[in-house]
C-alpha positions in Angstrom: 38.1 131.5 -174.9 39.8 128.3 -173.8 43.5 128.5 -172.9 45.3 125.5 -174.3 48.7 123.9 -173.4 50.2 121.3 -175.8 52.7 118.8 -174.5 54.2 116.5 -177.2 57.8 115.3 -177.5 57.7 114.8 -181.3 58.6 118.3 -182.6 56.8 117.9 -185.9 53.5 116.9 -184.3 53.7 119.6 -181.6 54.6 122.4 -184.0 51.9 121.2 -186.4 49.3 121.3 -183.7 50.4 124.8 -182.5 50.8 126.5 -185.8 48.5 124.8 -188.3 45.4 124.2 -186.3 42.7 127.0 -186.6 42.4 127.6 -182.9 40.6 130.9 -183.2 37.7 129.3 -185.0 37.4 127.0 -181.9 37.5 130.0 -179.6 40.8 128.8 -178.2 44.3 130.1 -177.8 47.6 128.1 -177.2 49.3 129.7 -174.2 52.3 127.4 -174.1 53.9 124.2 -175.5 56.2 121.7 -173.9 58.5 118.9 -175.3 58.3 116.4 -172.4 56.2 115.5 -169.4 58.4 117.3 -166.8 58.4 120.5 -168.8 54.7 120.1 -169.4 54.1 119.7 -165.6 56.0 122.9 -165.0 54.1 124.8 -167.7 50.8 123.6 -166.3 51.7 125.1 -162.9 52.9 128.3 -164.5 50.1 128.9 -167.1 47.2 127.1 -165.4 45.5 126.3 -168.7 41.9 125.2 -169.2 42.8 122.3 -171.4 46.0 120.2 -171.7 46.6 118.2 -174.9 49.3 115.7 -174.2 51.0 112.7 -175.8 51.1 109.5 -173.6 54.7 108.4 -174.2 57.1 111.2 -173.3 60.5 111.5 -171.5 60.7 112.1 -167.7 56.9 111.8 -167.1 54.4 110.2 -169.5 51.2 112.0 -170.2 49.1 110.2 -167.6 51.7 110.7 -164.9 52.0 114.4 -165.8 48.2 114.8 -165.7 47.9 113.0 -162.3 50.7 115.0 -160.7 49.5 118.4 -162.1 45.9 117.7 -161.2 46.8 117.8 -157.5 47.5 121.5 -157.8 45.6 122.8 -160.9 42.2 122.1 -162.2 42.1 121.5 -166.0 40.6 119.3 -168.6 42.9 116.9 -170.5 43.0 115.2 -173.9 45.5 112.4 -174.5 47.1 111.9 -177.9 48.1 108.4 -178.7 48.7 105.9 -181.5 47.8 103.1 -179.1 44.4 102.0 -178.1 45.2 99.2 -175.7 42.9 98.8 -172.7 45.6 99.3 -170.1 46.2 102.9 -171.3 42.5 103.6 -171.3 42.2 102.2 -167.7 45.0 104.4 -166.5 43.5 107.4 -168.3 40.1 106.8 -166.6 41.8 106.7 -163.2 43.6 110.0 -164.0 40.2 111.5 -165.0 41.5 112.2 -168.6 38.6 113.8 -170.4 39.1 112.5 -173.9 41.4 110.4 -176.2 42.5 111.4 -179.7 44.3 109.1 -182.0 47.2 110.4 -184.1 47.1 112.0 -186.7 44.7 114.5 -185.1 41.4 115.0 -186.8 40.7 118.8 -186.5 37.0 118.4 -186.6 37.0 115.8 -183.9 39.3 118.0 -181.9 36.9 121.0 -182.3 33.9 118.8 -181.2 35.8 117.7 -178.1 36.9 121.2 -177.2 33.3 122.5 -177.6 32.1 119.9 -175.1 34.9 120.7 -172.7 34.1 124.4 -172.9 30.5 123.6 -171.8 31.7 121.5 -168.9 34.1 124.2 -167.7 31.4 126.8 -168.0 29.1 124.7 -165.9 31.8 124.1 -163.3 32.6 127.8 -163.1 28.9 128.5 -162.5 29.0 126.2 -159.6 32.2 127.7 -158.2 30.7 131.2 -158.5 27.6 129.9 -156.7 29.7 128.6 -153.8 31.6 131.8 -153.5 28.3 133.7 -153.6 26.9 131.5 -150.8 30.0 131.9 -148.7 30.0 135.6 -149.1 26.4 135.9 -148.3 27.0 133.9 -145.1 29.9 136.2 -144.1 27.8 139.3 -144.7 24.6 137.9 -143.2 22.9 138.2 -146.6 20.5 135.8 -148.3 21.1 132.7 -150.4 20.4 133.5 -154.0 17.9 130.7 -154.7 17.2 132.1 -158.2 20.8 131.4 -159.1 20.4 127.7 -158.4 17.0 127.5 -159.9 18.3 128.9 -163.2 21.3 126.6 -163.6 21.4 124.3 -166.6 18.1 122.5 -166.2 19.2 119.6 -168.3 21.9 118.7 -165.8 20.3 120.1 -162.6 16.6 119.8 -163.2 15.9 117.9 -159.9 18.1 120.3 -157.9 16.3 123.3 -159.4 12.9 121.7 -158.3 14.2 121.0 -154.8 15.4 124.5 -154.4 12.0 125.8 -155.6 10.4 123.7 -152.9 12.6 125.2 -150.3 11.7 128.6 -151.4 7.9 128.0 -151.4 7.5 125.5 -148.5 10.3 126.3 -146.1 7.7 127.1 -143.5 6.2 123.7 -143.6 7.5 120.2 -142.9 9.6 119.2 -145.9 12.4 116.7 -146.4 14.5 115.4 -149.2 12.7 112.1 -149.0 9.3 113.7 -149.5 10.6 115.7 -152.5 12.2 112.6 -154.0 8.9 110.7 -153.7 7.2 113.4 -155.7 9.9 113.6 -158.3 10.3 109.8 -158.7 14.0 109.7 -157.9 16.0 108.1 -155.1 17.0 110.2 -152.1 20.6 109.1 -152.5 20.7 110.4 -156.0 19.2 113.8 -155.2 21.3 114.1 -152.1 24.5 113.5 -154.1 23.4 115.8 -156.9 22.3 118.6 -154.5 25.7 118.6 -152.8 27.5 118.5 -156.1 25.6 121.6 -157.4 25.3 123.7 -154.3 28.3 122.5 -152.2 25.9 121.9 -149.3 23.6 119.2 -148.1 19.9 119.6 -148.6 19.3 120.0 -144.8 22.1 122.6 -144.5 20.7 124.6 -147.4 17.1 124.4 -146.0 18.2 125.4 -142.5 20.2 128.3 -143.8 17.3 129.6 -145.8 15.0 129.2 -142.8 17.3 131.1 -140.6 17.7 133.9 -143.1 13.9 134.2 -143.3 13.8 134.2 -139.5 16.3 137.0 -139.4 14.1 139.1 -141.7 11.1 138.5 -139.4 13.1 139.4 -136.3 14.2 142.6 -137.9 10.6 143.7 -138.3 10.1 143.6 -134.5 6.5 142.5 -135.0 6.7 138.8 -133.9 7.6 136.8 -130.9 10.5 134.3 -131.2 8.2 131.3 -130.9 5.9 132.7 -133.6 8.9 133.0 -135.9 10.1 129.5 -135.1 6.7 128.1 -136.2 6.5 130.4 -139.3 9.9 129.2 -140.6 9.3 125.5 -140.3 10.9 124.8 -136.9 8.2 123.0 -134.9 10.5 122.7 -131.9 11.5 126.0 -130.2 14.7 124.7 -128.7 15.8 123.2 -132.0 15.1 126.6 -133.7 17.3 128.4 -131.2 20.1 125.8 -131.7 20.0 126.0 -135.5 19.7 129.8 -135.4 22.9 130.1 -133.2 24.7 127.6 -135.4 24.4 129.9 -138.5 24.5 133.3 -136.8 26.7 132.7 -133.8 23.9 134.4 -131.7 20.8 133.2 -130.0 17.5 134.7 -131.3 17.2 136.6 -128.0 20.6 138.2 -128.3 20.0 139.0 -131.9 16.9 141.0 -131.0 18.8 142.9 -128.3 21.4 144.0 -130.8 18.9 145.2 -133.5 
């Protein structure tokens, strides 16, 4: 359920939005309201809403100023209410990363459609945040990256990332690069690099090396292979480079790691 904050200095409009809109049917709840930009800013910090619906023209801080200031501390989506459609306001709203515009009087169906879209965006962003937390926790505990998680993200948005992650899973022991994968997928390396970092929070090379090191740890734990054999098996053709990368992610050399098993 989305948590909504409404900021509008015209009392009739604000109360109308709060009390006459069928929020429950939109899977939303209004957590607070504010009558001016400064009060709205304070309420954003206090309630940390998912979506802020705000007028542009308000006392103390206008809607865009309030959104810009609050966004420095709190992450939320924003919808601007306005009777004006001049380009200057639109340009300022884009700079402030305002999600949507709604002209007064508010069309409830249009509002519902916008909120449905924002709910999807927030869900996707939370997935990514959870993935980053999961990765960080796995690194702290020496666990494994959950490649299945990244592979099963929304494929409409992250299709190429999912395919790149699958290639890491299947071909980490061979010579692979983001350039070779991009050539197969028919996309530019700059695009996939940007998208990969956006989804996973890591560069392709970092992700690949972490996965290779984690596979190396699993092989070292068996006690059945020499270090140079593990280096080759996990895609590091240069033994010294393997030792350097291994120590970067584990804080230990492979030799020291074996001694502590």
